[in-house]
C-alpha positions as CSV (number, residue, x, y, z in Angstrom):
1,M,15.2,-28.8,-4.6
2,A,14.9,-25.0,-4.6
3,K,11.6,-23.5,-3.5
4,S,9.8,-21.6,-6.2
5,K,8.8,-17.9,-5.8
6,E,5.4,-17.4,-4.3
7,I,2.7,-16.3,-6.8
8,R,0.6,-14.4,-4.2
9,I,2.6,-11.8,-2.2
10,T,1.6,-9.6,0.7
11,I,1.8,-5.9,0.0
12,N,1.2,-2.6,1.9
13,L,-1.0,0.2,0.6
14,E,-0.4,3.7,1.9
15,C,-2.7,6.7,1.8
16,T,-1.6,9.4,-0.6
17,G,-4.0,12.1,0.9
18,C,-2.5,12.2,4.4
19,V,-0.1,15.0,5.3
20,R,3.6,14.2,5.6
21,S,6.1,16.4,7.3
22,D,9.3,15.2,5.6
23,G,10.2,12.6,3.0
24,K,11.5,10.2,5.6
25,I,9.7,11.3,8.8
26,R,6.0,10.5,8.6
27,N,3.2,12.0,10.7
28,R,0.6,10.1,12.6
29,G,-1.9,10.5,9.8
30,V,-0.3,8.0,7.4
31,Y,-2.8,5.2,7.1
32,R,-1.9,1.8,5.7
33,Y,-3.7,-1.3,4.6
34,T,-2.2,-4.8,4.2
35,T,-3.5,-7.0,1.4
36,Q,-2.3,-9.7,-1.1
37,K,-1.9,-9.6,-4.9
38,N,-1.2,-12.1,-7.6
39,R,2.3,-11.4,-9.0
40,R,1.5,-12.9,-12.4
41,N,-1.8,-11.0,-13.0
42,T,-0.7,-7.7,-11.5
43,P,3.0,-7.0,-12.2
44,I,2.6,-3.2,-11.8
45,R,2.1,-1.4,-8.5
46,L,-1.4,-1.5,-7.2
47,E,-3.6,1.6,-6.6
48,L,-6.9,1.2,-4.8
49,K,-9.5,3.7,-3.5
50,K,-9.9,2.9,0.2
51,F,-11.3,4.6,3.3
52,C,-8.8,6.6,5.4
53,C,-9.9,7.5,9.0
54,Y,-7.4,10.3,9.3
55,C,-8.5,12.0,6.0
56,G,-12.2,11.2,6.7
57,G,-13.0,9.9,3.3
58,H,-12.1,7.6,0.4
59,T,-8.7,8.3,-1.0
60,I,-6.2,6.6,-3.3
61,H,-3.9,4.2,-1.6
62,K,-0.7,3.2,-3.4
63,E,1.5,0.1,-3.0
64,I,4.8,0.9,-1.2
65,K,8.0,-1.0,-0.8
66,K,8.5,-3.2,2.3
């Protein structure tokens, strides 16, 4: 039997407020969170307001590709 797809998946959230030098090269200030989401309930990319220690405040963190 084939294994079914997992409903809950692990995702990475990246700070949108941190400064980036280039599109591919990232500075030290990029802060990330790891969390889980339900694929059935939330099919779109997740955006949460989380604390970033490099920015020094609460900023929007968006889901990124792994």
